[in-house]
N, C-alpha and C positions, 0 to 999 in steps of 0.2 A: 320616315316622312315621305309622303308622296306629293309630287308637284304637279300642279295642273295649269294649263294656260288659261289665262283670264283675259277676254276681249271686252274692253270698255268702249262705250260709245263717246263721241266728243264731249257730250255734256257730262258724262261720268268722269271723263279725264279732267275736266275743268273742276269738277267737284274734288277729285283727288288732289289737284294742285293747290286749291284753296284750303283744304283740310291739312295738307302737309305744312303749308305756311302757318297756319293756325297752331298746329302741334309744336312748331319750332319757335312760336312766340313772335313771328313777324306780323300777324294779325291778331286783333282781340276778337272775342266772340261776335260782338256786335258788327264788326266790319266784315267778318266772314259770313254772318247771316245776311248782311245787305248784299254781298256778291252773289251769294247762292239764291237768294230770294226765298229763305225760309226763316223760322224763328230762331232766336238764340238758343232755345231749349232743343230744338231739332239739331242745331250744330253740335251741341254737346252729345246728343244721342249718336250722331254720325261719327264723332270723334271716338266714342266709346267702342263703337262697332269695328271701326277700322282698327283700333288698337287690338281688339280681341280676335278678329278674323282676317285682318289684313285688307287689301285693296278689294278683295272678292266681296266684301261687305257692300260695296257700292253698285255691284251687278244685281239684277233681279234674280230672285231665288229660283225661278223656273228656267233661266237661261240654260240652254244646252240640253233640255229635255224634251222628250217627244210629247206630243198633245195626248191627253187622256181620250180625246175623240178620235184619234187616229185609227183607220181601218187596219185590220191585219193585212200583211203583203198578199197572202193568197186570195182574200176576198177583194182586194183593190185590183189584182190582175184579172180576175174572173169579170168584174164590172167593166174594166177597160176593154176586155176581149169582147164582150157582148155589145158594148156601145159601138165598136168598130166593125162588128160582123152582123149579127142579128138585127141590131136596132140602128144601123147606120141610116142616116137620111131622115130619121124621125124628128 
């Protein structure tokens, strides 16, 4: 099993705390939904996702990935070089 570091934003950390309290029975679904500002159905969906994938389920799926639109390093270097030399001052 591989372990990866998950960085959660403060909002995601608050979601994790509320969902943990909900899972342990300290909160009911309605109270958890009210605290999170979502529907009761969504609270149940979040709980199921956390049970299945852990706290990583609260992080966005594209977190840690490079953009599809990112230029290749060689192309980026060439553009920066031209901007600093040939096209400097334009």
